[in-house]
C-alpha positions as CSV (number, residue, x, y, z in Angstrom):
1,X,5.6,42.8,5.9
2,X,1.9,42.9,7.0
3,X,-0.3,40.3,8.0
4,X,-2.2,38.5,5.9
5,X,-5.7,38.8,5.9
6,X,-6.4,35.1,6.6
7,X,-4.5,36.1,9.4
8,X,-5.9,38.9,10.2
9,X,-9.6,37.4,9.8
10,X,-8.4,33.9,11.9
11,X,-7.6,36.7,14.6
12,X,-11.2,38.2,14.8
13,X,-13.8,35.3,13.0
14,X,-16.8,37.1,13.9
15,X,-15.9,40.0,13.0
16,X,-18.7,42.1,11.0
17,X,-18.5,42.7,7.9
18,X,-18.1,46.4,8.8
19,X,-14.7,45.2,11.1
20,X,-13.9,43.4,7.3
21,X,-14.0,46.1,5.2
22,X,-11.7,48.3,8.0
23,X,-9.2,45.5,7.6
24,X,-9.1,45.7,4.3
25,X,-8.8,48.8,4.0
26,X,-5.9,49.0,6.0
27,X,-3.6,46.4,3.9
28,X,-1.3,46.7,1.1
29,X,-3.3,47.3,-2.2
30,X,-2.5,44.5,-4.5
31,X,-1.1,47.1,-7.7
32,X,-3.9,48.1,-10.3
33,X,-1.3,47.9,-12.8
34,X,0.2,44.4,-13.8
35,X,2.4,43.0,-17.4
36,X,-0.4,41.6,-20.4
37,X,-1.7,38.3,-20.3
38,X,0.6,37.4,-22.8
39,X,3.9,35.9,-22.2
40,X,4.8,37.8,-25.5
41,X,4.2,40.6,-24.5
42,X,6.0,43.6,-22.3
43,X,3.1,45.8,-22.2
44,X,0.7,47.0,-18.8
45,X,-3.1,46.5,-18.1
46,X,-4.6,48.7,-16.3
47,X,-7.6,47.6,-13.2
48,X,-10.8,50.4,-13.8
49,X,-10.1,53.2,-11.7
50,X,-12.4,53.5,-8.0
51,X,-15.8,54.8,-9.8
52,X,-15.5,53.9,-13.0
53,X,-18.2,52.1,-14.4
54,X,-19.6,49.7,-16.8
55,X,-15.7,49.2,-17.4
56,X,-13.9,45.3,-16.3
57,X,-10.0,45.0,-15.7
58,X,-8.2,45.1,-18.6
59,X,-6.3,41.1,-19.1
60,X,-4.5,41.9,-22.9
61,X,-3.0,45.4,-23.8
62,X,-4.9,44.7,-27.0
63,X,-7.5,42.5,-28.9
64,X,-4.6,41.7,-31.1
65,X,-2.5,40.5,-28.4
66,X,-5.5,38.4,-27.5
67,X,-5.9,37.1,-30.8
68,X,-2.3,36.2,-30.5
69,X,-2.0,34.9,-27.5
70,X,-5.6,32.4,-28.4
71,X,-3.2,31.4,-31.0
72,X,0.2,30.7,-29.6
73,X,-2.0,28.4,-27.0
74,X,-3.7,26.3,-29.4
75,X,-1.2,25.9,-31.6
76,X,1.2,24.5,-28.3
77,X,-1.6,22.4,-27.0
78,X,-2.5,21.0,-31.2
79,X,2.0,20.3,-31.3
80,X,1.2,18.8,-27.1
81,X,-2.3,16.3,-28.2
82,X,0.0,14.8,-32.0
83,X,3.3,14.0,-30.2
84,X,1.4,12.3,-26.7
85,X,0.2,10.1,-29.6
86,X,3.1,9.6,-31.4
87,X,4.8,8.5,-27.9
88,X,1.7,6.4,-27.1
89,X,1.5,4.7,-30.7
90,X,4.7,4.9,-31.9
91,X,8.2,1.9,-31.3
92,X,11.0,4.3,-29.7
93,X,14.1,4.2,-29.4
94,X,15.3,4.8,-25.8
95,X,17.2,8.3,-27.3
96,X,13.9,8.7,-29.8
97,X,11.5,8.5,-26.6
98,X,14.1,10.8,-24.4
99,X,14.2,13.7,-27.2
100,X,10.6,13.1,-27.5
101,X,9.7,13.3,-24.1
102,X,11.9,17.0,-23.6
103,X,9.9,18.4,-26.8
104,X,6.5,17.7,-24.7
105,X,8.3,18.6,-21.6
106,X,9.2,21.6,-22.9
107,X,5.8,22.7,-24.5
108,X,3.8,21.8,-20.7
109,X,6.3,24.1,-19.7
110,X,5.2,26.6,-22.3
111,X,2.1,25.7,-22.0
112,X,1.8,26.6,-18.4
113,X,2.3,30.3,-19.0
114,X,-0.8,29.9,-21.3
115,X,-3.5,29.8,-18.4
116,X,-6.6,29.0,-20.3
117,X,-9.1,30.4,-17.5
118,X,-8.3,34.2,-17.8
119,X,-11.5,34.8,-19.0
120,X,-13.2,36.4,-16.1
121,X,-16.6,34.9,-15.1
């Protein structure tokens, strides 16, 4: 197993940029192909090849997949907001509260698979 970039730079805290680039070049390269950001999709997205100009790394396999991602994320946020309001404004039995908290938990768990900050700066 190779050492991390942080560990290697800690060993050479005053390394010039030339040495830092050499260290990075010696390290295993991260994957250049990953699954689409949409958790409901199994397609692969590619990072542009070295030397490509004007291309952004793909986050989604297609425009329709990105739109489906946005719709699903918005639906989960809306449902979570409604359920939170119900939990905070209604008198509930213990069983109702437990059931409602489970539904809230499921939506929060699912929403974690739809990161909000997927867009590139």
